[in-house]
C-alpha beads as a LAMMPS data file, in Angstrom:
LAMMPS data file: protein, C-alpha beads

200 atoms
199 bonds

1 atom types
1 bond types

-500.0 500.0 xlo xhi
-500.0 500.0 ylo yhi
-500.0 500.0 zlo zhi

Masses

1 110.0

Atoms # bond

1 1 1 -294.504 -282.110 143.082
2 1 1 -293.707 -285.496 144.655
3 1 1 -295.323 -286.508 147.944
4 1 1 -295.843 -289.782 149.827
5 1 1 -298.156 -290.559 152.748
6 1 1 -299.935 -287.275 152.193
7 1 1 -303.591 -286.248 151.881
8 1 1 -305.853 -284.860 149.183
9 1 1 -306.085 -281.503 150.952
10 1 1 -302.290 -281.284 151.085
11 1 1 -302.089 -282.315 147.422
12 1 1 -304.587 -279.622 146.394
13 1 1 -302.716 -276.941 148.303
14 1 1 -299.333 -278.069 146.988
15 1 1 -300.777 -277.699 143.477
16 1 1 -301.829 -274.100 144.182
17 1 1 -305.311 -274.331 145.745
18 1 1 -305.850 -271.404 148.125
19 1 1 -309.216 -272.355 149.585
20 1 1 -309.174 -271.932 153.344
21 1 1 -311.958 -274.349 154.157
22 1 1 -311.790 -277.946 152.921
23 1 1 -313.765 -280.850 154.414
24 1 1 -313.587 -284.619 154.470
25 1 1 -309.862 -285.060 153.896
26 1 1 -308.662 -288.431 152.568
27 1 1 -305.206 -289.951 152.910
28 1 1 -303.188 -290.536 149.745
29 1 1 -300.314 -293.016 149.489
30 1 1 -298.592 -291.039 146.739
31 1 1 -299.179 -287.858 144.761
32 1 1 -297.092 -286.635 141.851
33 1 1 -297.353 -283.874 139.273
34 1 1 -294.508 -283.157 136.907
35 1 1 -293.527 -279.836 135.375
36 1 1 -295.894 -278.942 132.539
37 1 1 -298.553 -281.439 133.646
38 1 1 -302.010 -280.384 134.818
39 1 1 -302.316 -280.972 138.562
40 1 1 -305.822 -282.370 138.054
41 1 1 -304.282 -285.458 136.399
42 1 1 -302.406 -286.395 139.565
43 1 1 -305.436 -285.650 141.727
44 1 1 -307.632 -287.838 139.485
45 1 1 -305.173 -290.719 139.931
46 1 1 -305.353 -290.402 143.713
47 1 1 -309.165 -290.217 143.636
48 1 1 -309.299 -293.448 141.615
49 1 1 -306.814 -295.259 143.866
50 1 1 -308.771 -294.222 146.961
51 1 1 -312.246 -294.745 145.372
52 1 1 -313.064 -291.160 146.254
53 1 1 -314.606 -288.043 144.718
54 1 1 -314.452 -284.297 145.172
55 1 1 -317.585 -282.195 145.731
56 1 1 -318.648 -278.664 146.586
57 1 1 -320.581 -278.482 149.855
58 1 1 -321.827 -275.419 151.742
59 1 1 -319.276 -273.130 150.191
60 1 1 -316.282 -275.399 150.614
61 1 1 -314.431 -278.163 148.817
62 1 1 -315.141 -281.614 150.222
63 1 1 -313.757 -285.088 149.624
64 1 1 -315.739 -288.287 150.131
65 1 1 -315.210 -291.978 149.534
66 1 1 -317.573 -293.474 146.964
67 1 1 -318.649 -296.148 149.471
68 1 1 -320.015 -293.410 151.746
69 1 1 -322.241 -291.734 149.131
70 1 1 -325.172 -294.230 149.075
71 1 1 -325.635 -293.892 152.848
72 1 1 -326.273 -290.143 152.650
73 1 1 -329.808 -289.038 153.561
74 1 1 -331.795 -288.496 150.319
75 1 1 -332.214 -284.818 149.488
76 1 1 -335.438 -285.512 147.575
77 1 1 -337.976 -288.355 147.248
78 1 1 -339.490 -289.060 143.827
79 1 1 -342.092 -291.447 142.410
80 1 1 -340.911 -294.407 140.379
81 1 1 -342.183 -292.859 137.129
82 1 1 -341.275 -289.769 135.145
83 1 1 -337.566 -290.438 134.741
84 1 1 -335.579 -291.573 131.736
85 1 1 -333.546 -294.744 132.253
86 1 1 -330.057 -294.938 130.783
87 1 1 -329.887 -297.529 128.024
88 1 1 -326.213 -298.403 128.307
89 1 1 -325.880 -299.397 131.970
90 1 1 -324.857 -302.972 131.182
91 1 1 -322.273 -301.814 128.650
92 1 1 -320.824 -299.313 131.126
93 1 1 -320.480 -302.000 133.810
94 1 1 -318.832 -304.352 131.328
95 1 1 -316.278 -301.688 130.404
96 1 1 -315.075 -301.323 134.008
97 1 1 -311.755 -303.214 134.090
98 1 1 -310.036 -304.981 136.936
99 1 1 -306.470 -304.079 137.819
100 1 1 -303.379 -306.009 138.781
101 1 1 -299.847 -305.209 139.811
102 1 1 -296.599 -306.788 140.998
103 1 1 -295.775 -307.061 144.685
104 1 1 -292.361 -306.496 146.335
105 1 1 -291.643 -310.237 146.007
106 1 1 -292.263 -310.164 142.255
107 1 1 -295.558 -312.055 142.503
108 1 1 -298.703 -310.813 140.779
109 1 1 -301.337 -309.240 143.006
110 1 1 -304.912 -308.612 141.895
111 1 1 -307.843 -306.328 142.501
112 1 1 -311.453 -307.402 142.088
113 1 1 -311.585 -309.990 139.308
114 1 1 -314.836 -311.746 140.227
115 1 1 -316.170 -311.135 136.703
116 1 1 -314.518 -311.693 133.350
117 1 1 -313.558 -308.229 132.134
118 1 1 -310.562 -306.577 130.560
119 1 1 -307.538 -306.198 132.814
120 1 1 -304.996 -303.411 133.199
121 1 1 -301.550 -303.671 134.803
122 1 1 -300.451 -300.751 136.960
123 1 1 -297.141 -300.443 138.844
124 1 1 -296.562 -300.183 142.583
125 1 1 -300.114 -300.626 143.849
126 1 1 -301.390 -302.729 146.751
127 1 1 -304.509 -304.915 146.805
128 1 1 -306.644 -302.226 148.444
129 1 1 -305.764 -299.682 145.776
130 1 1 -306.321 -302.219 142.984
131 1 1 -309.804 -303.037 144.275
132 1 1 -310.621 -299.352 144.713
133 1 1 -309.660 -298.579 141.118
134 1 1 -312.593 -300.678 139.826
135 1 1 -315.161 -298.703 141.830
136 1 1 -317.084 -296.032 139.922
137 1 1 -320.521 -294.495 139.398
138 1 1 -322.625 -296.013 136.594
139 1 1 -325.144 -293.730 134.851
140 1 1 -328.683 -295.019 135.564
141 1 1 -331.252 -292.266 135.089
142 1 1 -331.905 -288.727 133.955
143 1 1 -334.541 -286.792 135.848
144 1 1 -336.094 -283.354 135.422
145 1 1 -337.452 -281.810 138.636
146 1 1 -338.641 -278.412 139.778
147 1 1 -335.810 -275.963 140.338
148 1 1 -333.869 -277.041 143.429
149 1 1 -330.547 -275.230 143.420
150 1 1 -329.443 -276.906 146.650
151 1 1 -329.055 -280.268 144.873
152 1 1 -325.396 -280.913 144.087
153 1 1 -323.252 -283.753 142.818
154 1 1 -322.846 -286.324 145.592
155 1 1 -326.397 -285.938 146.930
156 1 1 -328.744 -288.912 146.816
157 1 1 -332.266 -289.212 145.399
158 1 1 -334.758 -291.810 146.632
159 1 1 -337.251 -293.431 144.251
160 1 1 -340.478 -295.142 145.300
161 1 1 -340.077 -298.906 144.916
162 1 1 -336.283 -298.775 144.772
163 1 1 -334.344 -300.130 147.746
164 1 1 -331.253 -297.973 147.381
165 1 1 -331.152 -294.273 146.460
166 1 1 -329.344 -293.087 143.350
167 1 1 -326.396 -290.721 143.508
168 1 1 -326.372 -287.358 141.757
169 1 1 -323.482 -287.350 139.272
170 1 1 -324.331 -283.947 137.809
171 1 1 -327.012 -281.374 138.620
172 1 1 -327.727 -278.606 136.088
173 1 1 -329.980 -275.740 137.209
174 1 1 -331.758 -274.200 134.211
175 1 1 -333.026 -270.618 134.077
176 1 1 -334.714 -269.647 130.795
177 1 1 -335.618 -266.007 130.264
178 1 1 -337.982 -264.474 127.730
179 1 1 -341.721 -264.161 127.362
180 1 1 -342.465 -267.653 126.067
181 1 1 -343.672 -270.342 128.458
182 1 1 -344.534 -270.269 132.122
183 1 1 -341.993 -269.647 134.850
184 1 1 -342.388 -273.258 136.010
185 1 1 -341.341 -274.590 132.608
186 1 1 -338.516 -272.086 132.259
187 1 1 -336.848 -272.945 135.557
188 1 1 -335.977 -276.514 136.463
189 1 1 -333.178 -278.794 137.599
190 1 1 -331.865 -281.586 135.402
191 1 1 -330.267 -284.515 137.224
192 1 1 -327.966 -287.228 135.964
193 1 1 -328.095 -290.089 138.450
194 1 1 -326.020 -293.199 138.984
195 1 1 -325.291 -296.129 141.257
196 1 1 -322.037 -297.386 142.720
197 1 1 -320.291 -300.135 140.768
198 1 1 -317.877 -302.043 142.965
199 1 1 -316.364 -304.078 140.141
200 1 1 -317.805 -307.321 141.514

Bonds

1 1 1 2
2 1 2 3
3 1 3 4
4 1 4 5
5 1 5 6
6 1 6 7
7 1 7 8
8 1 8 9
9 1 9 10
10 1 10 11
11 1 11 12
12 1 12 13
13 1 13 14
14 1 14 15
15 1 15 16
16 1 16 17
17 1 17 18
18 1 18 19
19 1 19 20
20 1 20 21
21 1 21 22
22 1 22 23
23 1 23 24
24 1 24 25
25 1 25 26
26 1 26 27
27 1 27 28
28 1 28 29
29 1 29 30
30 1 30 31
31 1 31 32
32 1 32 33
33 1 33 34
34 1 34 35
35 1 35 36
36 1 36 37
37 1 37 38
38 1 38 39
39 1 39 40
40 1 40 41
41 1 41 42
42 1 42 43
43 1 43 44
44 1 44 45
45 1 45 46
46 1 46 47
47 1 47 48
48 1 48 49
49 1 49 50
50 1 50 51
51 1 51 52
52 1 52 53
53 1 53 54
54 1 54 55
55 1 55 56
56 1 56 57
57 1 57 58
58 1 58 59
59 1 59 60
60 1 60 61
61 1 61 62
62 1 62 63
63 1 63 64
64 1 64 65
65 1 65 66
66 1 66 67
67 1 67 68
68 1 68 69
69 1 69 70
70 1 70 71
71 1 71 72
72 1 72 73
73 1 73 74
74 1 74 75
75 1 75 76
76 1 76 77
77 1 77 78
78 1 78 79
79 1 79 80
80 1 80 81
81 1 81 82
82 1 82 83
83 1 83 84
84 1 84 85
85 1 85 86
86 1 86 87
87 1 87 88
88 1 88 89
89 1 89 90
90 1 90 91
91 1 91 92
92 1 92 93
93 1 93 94
94 1 94 95
95 1 95 96
96 1 96 97
97 1 97 98
98 1 98 99
99 1 99 100
100 1 100 101
101 1 101 102
102 1 102 103
103 1 103 104
104 1 104 105
105 1 105 106
106 1 106 107
107 1 107 108
108 1 108 109
109 1 109 110
110 1 110 111
111 1 111 112
112 1 112 113
113 1 113 114
114 1 114 115
115 1 115 116
116 1 116 117
117 1 117 118
118 1 118 119
119 1 119 120
120 1 120 121
121 1 121 122
122 1 122 123
123 1 123 124
124 1 124 125
125 1 125 126
126 1 126 127
127 1 127 128
128 1 128 129
129 1 129 130
130 1 130 131
131 1 131 132
132 1 132 133
133 1 133 134
134 1 134 135
135 1 135 136
136 1 136 137
137 1 137 138
138 1 138 139
139 1 139 140
140 1 140 141
141 1 141 142
142 1 142 143
143 1 143 144
144 1 144 145
145 1 145 146
146 1 146 147
147 1 147 148
148 1 148 149
149 1 149 150
150 1 150 151
151 1 151 152
152 1 152 153
153 1 153 154
154 1 154 155
155 1 155 156
156 1 156 157
157 1 157 158
158 1 158 159
159 1 159 160
160 1 160 161
161 1 161 162
162 1 162 163
163 1 163 164
164 1 164 165
165 1 165 166
166 1 166 167
167 1 167 168
168 1 168 169
169 1 169 170
170 1 170 171
171 1 171 172
172 1 172 173
173 1 173 174
174 1 174 175
175 1 175 176
176 1 176 177
177 1 177 178
178 1 178 179
179 1 179 180
180 1 180 181
181 1 181 182
182 1 182 183
183 1 183 184
184 1 184 185
185 1 185 186
186 1 186 187
187 1 187 188
188 1 188 189
189 1 189 190
190 1 190 191
191 1 191 192
192 1 192 193
193 1 193 194
194 1 194 195
195 1 195 196
196 1 196 197
197 1 197 198
198 1 198 199
199 1 199 200
C-alpha cells in the first residue's frame, strides 16, 4: 500500500479496517506498508510524524493530536497524595531524540534541538514533521482508584496543587473474584499517567 496526501482513516481502511464509525481524522503526508509487513508499523510512523495517537471513544476509533490531549476536560479530580510517582521521568525525557533530514536543496533541516540530546537522521521529512517526531507522553504517575470503567487512554486526570492535568496512557480495570477481600478491594482501576514532552 502506497499513498500520499491521505488520512489516517483512509490508511486504516486501506490496511483492512472495517469499522464504520471513525472520529477525529488526521491528514497524513505519506503512508506505506509493504507486502509481508504489519500495517501497524506504517500507521505508527504516521502517528509519530503527525504527533498523534489513536484511542477508543464511545464505541468508535478516534484519532487525536497529542497537543490537544492536555486541554481535555478532566474525567476525575484527585488529591495530591496517594499516587506513586515514576522514578525515571528525567531519564525518559533525556532519551527523546531530535530529528533532522535533508531538504530538496540538499541542505540539512532540523526539528526541535533546543536541548543537547541524541539525534536521528530520517529521509524526506519537513520541519513540521521533524518537530512532531520528538513529541511524546512521558510516564509520570501510577494511580489506583475505585473502579471507573469509563476512564480510557487519552482522558485527563486533575490533581490538587498541579497546574496541568495528567494524561491517561493506560487504564486497566481490575475485577477479582473469589471469597477473599471486600468487593471494594477486589474491583478497582489502575491508571498509568503521563505528561506531554514537546522535545524542548
